[in-house]
VOPAVO-658259 format. One line per field, with one value per atom (N, C-alpha, C, CB): x, y, z; residue in three letters; residue number from 1; atom name. Coordinates in steps of 0.05 Angstrom, whole numbers, plus 32768, in hexadecimal, padded with zeros to 4 digits. Glycine has a CB too. Layout:
REM residues N
c1 X,...
c2 Y,...
c3 Z,...
code Ala,...
pos NUM,...
site CA,...
***
This chain:
REM residues 126
c1 8020,8036,8047,803F,8057,8072,8087,807C,8095,80B6,80BF,80BC,80DB,80FA,810B,8104,811A,8130,8147,812B,815A,8173,8183,8181,819C,81AD,81C6,81A4,81E3,81F7,8211,81F0,8205,821E,822A,821C,824B,825B,8275,825A,8289,82A9,82B2,82BC,82C4,82D4,82F6,82B9,8303,831B,8322,832C,832D,832F,832B,8353,8329,8329,8314,833E,830D,82F9,82E0,82F2,82C6,82AD,829D,82A7,8285,8267,8259,8258,823F,8226,8213,821C,8201,81E8,81CB,81EB,81C0,81A2,8188,819B,8176,8165,8147,8167,8134,811D,8109,8120,80F6,80DF,80C9,80DC,80B1,8090,8083,8084,8065,8050,804A,8065,8053,8048,8056,804B,8050,8059,8077,8040,8089,809F,80AF,80AB,80A7,80B5,80A6,80A9,8095,8093,8099,8081,80B1,80B9,80D7,80B5,80E2,8102,810E,810D,8126,8132,814D,8131,8155,8165,8172,815E,8195,81A4,81AA,81B4,81AD,81B6,81C5,819D,81DA,81F9,81ED,8220,81F8,81FD,8211,81E9,822B,8240,823C,825E,824E,824F,824E,8264,823A,8245,823C,8268,8234,8229,8211,8234,8204,81E7,81EC,81DC,81D1,81CB,81C8,81AF,81D6,81DD,81D9,81FA,81D1,81D0,81E5,81C1,81D9,81F4,81EB,8202,81D9,81D0,81AB,81DB,81B0,818E,8183,8180,816D,8169,814E,8177,8145,812E,8118,8136,8100,80ED,80F8,80D9,80FE,80FF,811F,80F8,812F,8144,8156,813F,8146,815A,8161,814C,8164,8175,8180,8167,81A1,81AA,81BC,81BA,81B6,81CB,81DA,81B6,81F1,8206,8214,8224,8218,8228,8240,8229,824B,8265,827C,826B,8273,828A,8287,8281,8271,8274,8274,825F,8272,826B,8283,826A,8287,8298,829D,82AE,8295,82A3,8285,82B2,826D,8253,8240,8244,8233,8223,8200,8235,81F1,81D6,81CB,81C1,81B7,81A5,8192,81AF,8184,8168,8156,8159,8142,813F,8125,814F,810D,80F8,80E3,80F1,80F2,80E5,80E4,80E4,80F5,8104,80F5,8124,80EB,80EF,80FF,80E2,8119,8130,8143,813A,8152,8166,8182,8160,819A,81AD,81CB,81AF,81DB,81F8,8202,8204,8212,8230,8241,8239,8258,8267,8280,825F,8291,82AF,82BE,82BA,82DB,82F2,82E8,8300,82E0,82D7,82E7,82C7,82E8,82F5,82F1,82ED,82FD,82FC,82E1,831D,82E0,82CA,82B0,82D2,82B0,8294,828E,828C,8297,8288,826F,8299,825F,8241,8225,8234,821A,81FC,81F5,81E3,81EF,81E6,81C2,81FA,81AF,8191,8188,8182,8177,8168,814C,8161,8145,812D,811B,8132,8101,80F0,80E1,80DB,80DE,80D2,80B3,80D4,80B0,8095,807C,8098,8089,8073,807E,8077,806F,807D,8086,8072,808B,809C,80AB,8086,80AF,80BC,80D9,80B8,80E6,8109,811E,8115,812C,8148,813B,8173,8139,813B,814F,8128,8162,8176,8179,8182,8152,8156,8145,813E,8152,8144,8126,8153,811F,8104,80F5,8106,80F6,80ED,80E4,80FF,80EF,80F0,80E2,8106,80CE,80B1,80BF,8087,80C5,80CC,80ED,80C2,80F6,8109,8118,810B,8128,812F,8138,813C,8147,814D,816B,814B,8181,8194,81AA,819A,81BD,81D3,81EB,81D5,8204,821B,822E,821E,823D,8251,8274,8242,8286,8297,82B1,8298,82BD,82D2,82ED,82CC,82FD,8319,832E,8324,8340,8352,836B,8357
c2 82CB,82D3,82C1,82F1,82B9,82A7,82C2,8287,82C2,82DC,82C9,8307,82CE,82BE,82CD,82A5,82DA,82EA,82DE,8304,82E8,82DE,82F1,82CE,82E8,82FD,82F4,830D,830A,82F7,82F6,82DE,8305,8303,8317,82FC,8317,832A,8316,8337,832F,8328,831A,833C,830F,82FC,82EF,82DA,82E6,82E6,82C7,82FE,82BF,829C,829C,828A,8275,8272,827C,827E,8291,82A1,828F,82B6,8299,828F,82A9,827B,82A4,82B2,82A3,82BD,82AC,829D,82A8,829D,829C,82A3,829E,829E,82B3,82A7,82B0,82B4,8297,829E,829E,828B,82AD,82B5,82B3,82D0,82A0,829A,82A0,8278,82AC,82AD,82AA,82C0,82AC,82A9,8288,82B4,8278,825E,8253,824B,823C,822F,8221,821D,822D,822E,820C,824A,8208,81F0,81CE,81F5,81D3,81BD,81B6,81B6,81CA,81D1,81C9,81F8,81B6,81BD,81CF,81B0,81E3,81F6,81E6,81FE,81FD,81F6,820E,81E7,8211,8221,821E,8225,822C,822C,8240,822D,823C,8254,8260,823D,826E,826F,8288,826B,8273,8286,8291,8279,82A7,82B8,82A9,82C9,82A6,8297,8276,829B,826B,8256,825A,8249,8239,8231,8237,820A,8231,822F,8218,823C,8215,81F5,81F6,81E9,81DF,81DD,81D7,81D0,81E5,81E2,81D5,8200,81D3,81CB,81C7,81EA,81B9,81B8,81A6,81B1,81B0,81A3,81A4,81B4,818A,8179,8192,814C,818E,8199,819F,8186,8182,8180,8189,815E,8187,818E,8176,819D,8167,8143,813F,8125,8149,813D,8150,8128,8155,816E,815F,8187,8170,8162,817D,8151,8169,8184,8174,8188,8189,818A,8184,81A8,8171,816D,817D,8167,8191,81AE,81B6,81C9,81B2,81C5,81BA,81D8,819A,8184,818A,8163,818D,818E,81AA,817F,81B9,81DC,81EC,81F4,81E1,81F0,81DB,81F9,81EF,81DD,81F0,81DC,81DF,81EF,81EA,81E5,81F6,81F7,8205,81FD,81FE,820B,8212,81F9,8222,8229,822C,823B,8215,821C,8232,820A,8238,8247,8263,8242,8275,828A,828B,8283,826E,8270,827A,8277,8276,8276,825C,8286,8269,824C,8253,8243,8249,8259,8248,8263,8255,823D,824A,8232,823D,8247,823C,8238,8248,8249,824F,825C,8236,823F,8232,8229,823A,8237,823C,821D,8251,825A,8261,826F,8257,8251,8267,8234,827B,828B,8278,828A,8264,8256,8252,823E,8253,825A,826C,8255,828B,82A6,829A,82C6,82A8,82A5,82B9,8270,82BB,82C4,82AE,82CE,82AD,8295,829E,828C,8285,828B,8276,8286,8284,826E,8263,827A,824B,8241,8234,8230,8233,8222,820F,8232,81F7,81DD,81EA,81BC,81DE,81DC,81D0,81C8,81B9,81A1,81A7,8179,8199,8192,8179,819B,817D,8161,815A,8142,8136,8136,812C,814C,811B,8116,8134,80F5,8123,8139,8141,8127,8159,8169,8179,8179,8175,817D,818D,816B,818D,819B,81B6,8184,81CA,81E4,81E4,81F9,81CD,81C5,81BC,81AD,81BA,81B2,81C5,81A8,81DA,81F8,8210,8201,8214,821E,8242,820D,8249,825F,8267,825A,827F,828D,82A5,8289,82A9,82C6,82D1,82CC,82EB,8305,82F6,8336,82E9,82E3,82F7,82E0,82EA,82F7,82F5,82EF,8302,8303,82FB,831B,82E9,82DC,82DC,82C2,82F2,82F0,82EB,830D,82D6,82C8,82CF,829D,82E1,82E9,82D8,8303,82DA,82C4,82D6,82AB
c3 7BF1,7BE0,7BEC,7BDF,7BE0,7BE9,7BE7,7BCF,7C00,7BFA,7C0B,7C06,7BF5,7BFD,7BF9,7BED,7C0D,7C0B,7C18,7C16,7C08,7C15,7C1C,7C05,7C2E,7C35,7C3C,7C49,7C3E,7C4C,7C44,7C4B,7C23,7C10,7C0D,7BF8,7C05,7C08,7BFD,7C28,7BFC,7BF4,7C03,7BF1,7BFE,7C17,7C09,7C21,7C12,7C0A,7C13,7C17,7BF9,7BFA,7C19,7BED,7C1F,7C3D,7C47,7C4A,7C4B,7C54,7C5A,7C41,7C6D,7C6D,7C6C,7C84,7C61,7C65,7C6E,7C4F,7C7A,7C7D,7C6D,7C98,7C66,7C5A,7C5D,7C47,7C61,7C6E,7C5D,7C92,7C5E,7C4C,7C5D,7C32,7C60,7C69,7C51,7C74,7C61,7C48,7C59,7C3A,7C4E,7C57,7C49,7C61,7C57,7C38,7C38,7C11,7C40,7C47,7C61,7C2F,7C6C,7C7D,7C6D,7C87,7C83,7C7A,7C83,7C86,7C94,7CA6,7C97,7CD2,7C7B,7C75,7C5D,7C7A,7C56,7C33,7C30,7C2A,7C24,7C1F,7C15,7C14,7C1D,7C24,7C12,7C48,7BF1,7BE7,7BE2,7BD6,7BD8,7BD0,7BBA,7BDC,7BB2,7B8E,7B83,7B7A,7B79,7B6A,7B4D,7B5F,7B41,7B2E,7B23,7B26,7B18,7B15,7AF6,7B1B,7AEF,7AD3,7AC3,7ACC,7AAC,7A96,7A9A,7A96,7AB2,7AB7,7ABE,7AC7,7ABF,7AC0,7AE4,7AB1,7AE5,7B0D,7B17,7B1B,7B26,7B36,7B4F,7B33,7B59,7B71,7B83,7B74,7BA0,7BB6,7BCE,7BBF,7BD2,7BF0,7BEE,7C08,7C00,7C05,7C17,7BEF,7C2E,7C4E,7C51,7C68,7C53,7C4D,7C69,7C56,7C61,7C7D,7C95,7C86,7C9A,7CB8,7CBC,7CC5,7CAC,7CB5,7CBB,7CC9,7CB9,7CBA,7CA7,7CC1,7C8B,7C78,7C63,7C6B,7C60,7C54,7C42,7C67,7C2A,7C0F,7C06,7BEE,7BF4,7BF4,7BD4,7C19,7BC8,7BAA,7BB6,7B97,7BA5,7BA8,7BB1,7B95,7BA7,7B9F,7BB8,7B85,7BC4,7BDE,7BF7,7BDF,7BF6,7C0B,7C1C,7BFF,7C3A,7C4B,7C4D,7C46,7C3D,7C46,7C53,7C20,7C3F,7C44,7C57,7C25,7C69,7C7B,7C77,7CA2,7C76,7C71,7C8A,7C57,7C8C,7CA4,7CA7,7CB7,7CB4,7CB8,7CD2,7CAB,7CDD,7CF2,7CEB,7CFE,7CF2,7CED,7CF9,7CEC,7D1F,7D24,7D20,7D33,7D0A,7CFD,7CE3,7CF9,7CD3,7CB8,7CAF,7CAE,7CAE,7CA5,7CA0,7CB5,7C89,7C7D,7C7F,7C5A,7C84,7C83,7C72,7CA3,7C6C,7C60,7C66,7C44,7C7B,7C8A,7C75,7CAD,7C63,7C4C,7C5A,7C36,7C59,7C6B,7C4D,7C94,7C52,7C3A,7C24,7C36,7C25,7C03,7BF2,7BFF,7BDE,7BC9,7BAF,7BC4,7BA1,7B86,7B7C,7B70,7B73,7B65,7B71,7B5F,7B8B,7B94,7B95,7BA6,7B7A,7B7D,7B6C,7B6E,7B70,7B58,7B70,7B52,7B5E,7B6D,7B79,7B5A,7B95,7B9F,7BA5,7BBE,7BA0,7B9E,7BB4,7B7D,7BC8,7BD8,7BCA,7BF7,7BCE,7BC2,7BD4,7BAE,7BCC,7BE1,7BD1,7BF3,7BD7,7BC8,7BC4,7BDD,7BAA,7B9F,7BB5,7B86,7BB0,7BC4,7BDF,7BBE,7BF5,7C0C,7C1B,7C19,7C2A,7C39,7C20,7C45,7C16,7C09,7C14,7C00,7BFC,7C02,7BF9,7BE6,7BF0,7BED,7BCD,7BEE,7BCD,7BB3,7BAC,7BB3,7B95,7B88,7B6D,7B87,7B69,7B43,7B50,7B1D,7B3E,7B40,7B37,7B30,7B29,7B1E,7B38,7B07,7B49,7B65,7B73,7B74,7B6B,7B78,7B71,7B77,7B7D,7B6D,7B78,7B81,7B91,7B9E,7B9C,7BBB,7B92,7B94,7B98,7B8C,7BAB,7BAE,7B9E,7BBF,7BA1,7B85,7B88,7B8E,7B92,7B96,7BAC,7B7D,7BAC,7BBB,7BB2,7BD2,7BAC,7BA3,7BB7,7B98,7BB6,7BBC,7BA8,7BBD,7BB8,7BA1,7BB7,7B89,7BAA,7BC3,7BAF,7BCB,7BBC,7BAD,7BB2,7BB4,7BA0,7BA7,7BAE,7B8D
code Unk,Unk,Unk,Unk,Unk,Unk,Unk,Unk,Unk,Unk,Unk,Unk,Unk,Unk,Unk,Unk,Unk,Unk,Unk,Unk,Unk,Unk,Unk,Unk,Unk,Unk,Unk,Unk,Unk,Unk,Unk,Unk,Unk,Unk,Unk,Unk,Unk,Unk,Unk,Unk,Unk,Unk,Unk,Unk,Unk,Unk,Unk,Unk,Unk,Unk,Unk,Unk,Unk,Unk,Unk,Unk,Unk,Unk,Unk,Unk,Unk,Unk,Unk,Unk,Unk,Unk,Unk,Unk,Unk,Unk,Unk,Unk,Unk,Unk,Unk,Unk,Unk,Unk,Unk,Unk,Unk,Unk,Unk,Unk,Unk,Unk,Unk,Unk,Unk,Unk,Unk,Unk,Unk,Unk,Unk,Unk,Unk,Unk,Unk,Unk,Unk,Unk,Unk,Unk,Unk,Unk,Unk,Unk,Unk,Unk,Unk,Unk,Unk,Unk,Unk,Unk,Unk,Unk,Unk,Unk,Unk,Unk,Unk,Unk,Unk,Unk,Unk,Unk,Unk,Unk,Unk,Unk,Unk,Unk,Unk,Unk,Unk,Unk,Unk,Unk,Unk,Unk,Unk,Unk,Unk,Unk,Unk,Unk,Unk,Unk,Unk,Unk,Unk,Unk,Unk,Unk,Unk,Unk,Unk,Unk,Unk,Unk,Unk,Unk,Unk,Unk,Unk,Unk,Unk,Unk,Unk,Unk,Unk,Unk,Unk,Unk,Unk,Unk,Unk,Unk,Unk,Unk,Unk,Unk,Unk,Unk,Unk,Unk,Unk,Unk,Unk,Unk,Unk,Unk,Unk,Unk,Unk,Unk,Unk,Unk,Unk,Unk,Unk,Unk,Unk,Unk,Unk,Unk,Unk,Unk,Unk,Unk,Unk,Unk,Unk,Unk,Unk,Unk,Unk,Unk,Unk,Unk,Unk,Unk,Unk,Unk,Unk,Unk,Unk,Unk,Unk,Unk,Unk,Unk,Unk,Unk,Unk,Unk,Unk,Unk,Unk,Unk,Unk,Unk,Unk,Unk,Unk,Unk,Unk,Unk,Unk,Unk,Unk,Unk,Unk,Unk,Unk,Unk,Unk,Unk,Unk,Unk,Unk,Unk,Unk,Unk,Unk,Unk,Unk,Unk,Unk,Unk,Unk,Unk,Unk,Unk,Unk,Unk,Unk,Unk,Unk,Unk,Unk,Unk,Unk,Unk,Unk,Unk,Unk,Unk,Unk,Unk,Unk,Unk,Unk,Unk,Unk,Unk,Unk,Unk,Unk,Unk,Unk,Unk,Unk,Unk,Unk,Unk,Unk,Unk,Unk,Unk,Unk,Unk,Unk,Unk,Unk,Unk,Unk,Unk,Unk,Unk,Unk,Unk,Unk,Unk,Unk,Unk,Unk,Unk,Unk,Unk,Unk,Unk,Unk,Unk,Unk,Unk,Unk,Unk,Unk,Unk,Unk,Unk,Unk,Unk,Unk,Unk,Unk,Unk,Unk,Unk,Unk,Unk,Unk,Unk,Unk,Unk,Unk,Unk,Unk,Unk,Unk,Unk,Unk,Unk,Unk,Unk,Unk,Unk,Unk,Unk,Unk,Unk,Unk,Unk,Unk,Unk,Unk,Unk,Unk,Unk,Unk,Unk,Unk,Unk,Unk,Unk,Unk,Unk,Unk,Unk,Unk,Unk,Unk,Unk,Unk,Unk,Unk,Unk,Unk,Unk,Unk,Unk,Unk,Unk,Unk,Unk,Unk,Unk,Unk,Unk,Unk,Unk,Unk,Unk,Unk,Unk,Unk,Unk,Unk,Unk,Unk,Unk,Unk,Unk,Unk,Unk,Unk,Unk,Unk,Unk,Unk,Unk,Unk,Unk,Unk,Unk,Unk,Unk,Unk,Unk,Unk,Unk,Unk,Unk,Unk,Unk,Unk,Unk,Unk,Unk,Unk,Unk,Unk,Unk,Unk,Unk,Unk,Unk,Unk,Unk,Unk,Unk,Unk,Unk,Unk,Unk,Unk,Unk,Unk,Unk,Unk,Unk,Unk,Unk,Unk,Unk,Unk,Unk,Unk,Unk,Unk,Unk,Unk,Unk,Unk,Unk,Unk,Unk,Unk,Unk,Unk,Unk,Unk,Unk,Unk,Unk,Unk,Unk,Unk,Unk,Unk,Unk
pos 1,1,1,1,2,2,2,2,3,3,3,3,4,4,4,4,5,5,5,5,6,6,6,6,7,7,7,7,8,8,8,8,9,9,9,9,10,10,10,10,11,11,11,11,12,12,12,12,13,13,13,13,14,14,14,14,15,15,15,15,16,16,16,16,17,17,17,17,18,18,18,18,19,19,19,19,20,20,20,20,21,21,21,21,22,22,22,22,23,23,23,23,24,24,24,24,25,25,25,25,26,26,26,26,27,27,27,27,28,28,28,28,29,29,29,29,30,30,30,30,31,31,31,31,32,32,32,32,33,33,33,33,34,34,34,34,35,35,35,35,36,36,36,36,37,37,37,37,38,38,38,38,39,39,39,39,40,40,40,40,41,41,41,41,42,42,42,42,43,43,43,43,44,44,44,44,45,45,45,45,46,46,46,46,47,47,47,47,48,48,48,48,49,49,49,49,50,50,50,50,51,51,51,51,52,52,52,52,53,53,53,53,54,54,54,54,55,55,55,55,56,56,56,56,57,57,57,57,58,58,58,58,59,59,59,59,60,60,60,60,61,61,61,61,62,62,62,62,63,63,63,63,64,64,64,64,65,65,65,65,66,66,66,66,67,67,67,67,68,68,68,68,69,69,69,69,70,70,70,70,71,71,71,71,72,72,72,72,73,73,73,73,74,74,74,74,75,75,75,75,76,76,76,76,77,77,77,77,78,78,78,78,79,79,79,79,80,80,80,80,81,81,81,81,82,82,82,82,83,83,83,83,84,84,84,84,85,85,85,85,86,86,86,86,87,87,87,87,88,88,88,88,89,89,89,89,90,90,90,90,91,91,91,91,92,92,92,92,93,93,93,93,94,94,94,94,95,95,95,95,96,96,96,96,97,97,97,97,98,98,98,98,99,99,99,99,100,100,100,100,101,101,101,101,102,102,102,102,103,103,103,103,104,104,104,104,105,105,105,105,106,106,106,106,107,107,107,107,108,108,108,108,109,109,109,109,110,110,110,110,111,111,111,111,112,112,112,112,113,113,113,113,114,114,114,114,115,115,115,115,116,116,116,116,117,117,117,117,118,118,118,118,119,119,119,119,120,120,120,120,121,121,121,121,122,122,122,122,123,123,123,123,124,124,124,124,125,125,125,125,126,126,126,126
site N,CA,C,CB,N,CA,C,CB,N,CA,C,CB,N,CA,C,CB,N,CA,C,CB,N,CA,C,CB,N,CA,C,CB,N,CA,C,CB,N,CA,C,CB,N,CA,C,CB,N,CA,C,CB,N,CA,C,CB,N,CA,C,CB,N,CA,C,CB,N,CA,C,CB,N,CA,C,CB,N,CA,C,CB,N,CA,C,CB,N,CA,C,CB,N,CA,C,CB,N,CA,C,CB,N,CA,C,CB,N,CA,C,CB,N,CA,C,CB,N,CA,C,CB,N,CA,C,CB,N,CA,C,CB,N,CA,C,CB,N,CA,C,CB,N,CA,C,CB,N,CA,C,CB,N,CA,C,CB,N,CA,C,CB,N,CA,C,CB,N,CA,C,CB,N,CA,C,CB,N,CA,C,CB,N,CA,C,CB,N,CA,C,CB,N,CA,C,CB,N,CA,C,CB,N,CA,C,CB,N,CA,C,CB,N,CA,C,CB,N,CA,C,CB,N,CA,C,CB,N,CA,C,CB,N,CA,C,CB,N,CA,C,CB,N,CA,C,CB,N,CA,C,CB,N,CA,C,CB,N,CA,C,CB,N,CA,C,CB,N,CA,C,CB,N,CA,C,CB,N,CA,C,CB,N,CA,C,CB,N,CA,C,CB,N,CA,C,CB,N,CA,C,CB,N,CA,C,CB,N,CA,C,CB,N,CA,C,CB,N,CA,C,CB,N,CA,C,CB,N,CA,C,CB,N,CA,C,CB,N,CA,C,CB,N,CA,C,CB,N,CA,C,CB,N,CA,C,CB,N,CA,C,CB,N,CA,C,CB,N,CA,C,CB,N,CA,C,CB,N,CA,C,CB,N,CA,C,CB,N,CA,C,CB,N,CA,C,CB,N,CA,C,CB,N,CA,C,CB,N,CA,C,CB,N,CA,C,CB,N,CA,C,CB,N,CA,C,CB,N,CA,C,CB,N,CA,C,CB,N,CA,C,CB,N,CA,C,CB,N,CA,C,CB,N,CA,C,CB,N,CA,C,CB,N,CA,C,CB,N,CA,C,CB,N,CA,C,CB,N,CA,C,CB,N,CA,C,CB,N,CA,C,CB,N,CA,C,CB,N,CA,C,CB,N,CA,C,CB,N,CA,C,CB,N,CA,C,CB,N,CA,C,CB,N,CA,C,CB,N,CA,C,CB,N,CA,C,CB,N,CA,C,CB,N,CA,C,CB,N,CA,C,CB,N,CA,C,CB,N,CA,C,CB,N,CA,C,CB,N,CA,C,CB,N,CA,C,CB,N,CA,C,CB,N,CA,C,CB,N,CA,C,CB,N,CA,C,CB,N,CA,C,CB,N,CA,C,CB,N,CA,C,CB,N,CA,C,CB,N,CA,C,CB,N,CA,C,CB
***
């Protein structure tokens, strides 16, 4: 059974930083793309960032490019999202997801991910 668990959310002032972690278990972590999505109140879930199975490819939404950094440690079955220069508009529930299919290229769409965490709240105050 695949399990995906996020941690690290919280309340931070605008301009501050947070680091999210995502641990996955139940199948070989190192051969699947991992992604972060977020959903703000009243809005649809949106893509934030993704990292390829090897870590060699990283992809970002334009809204977070240059401020967020995605990384993974395959030896620990864990992925990270370092968030800097946070803005109030970054406030959302952040979800970690593991792709349904192994290997492959960039995966920017929620439909490509079959396993999701429960989400962690990130709140940025102005």
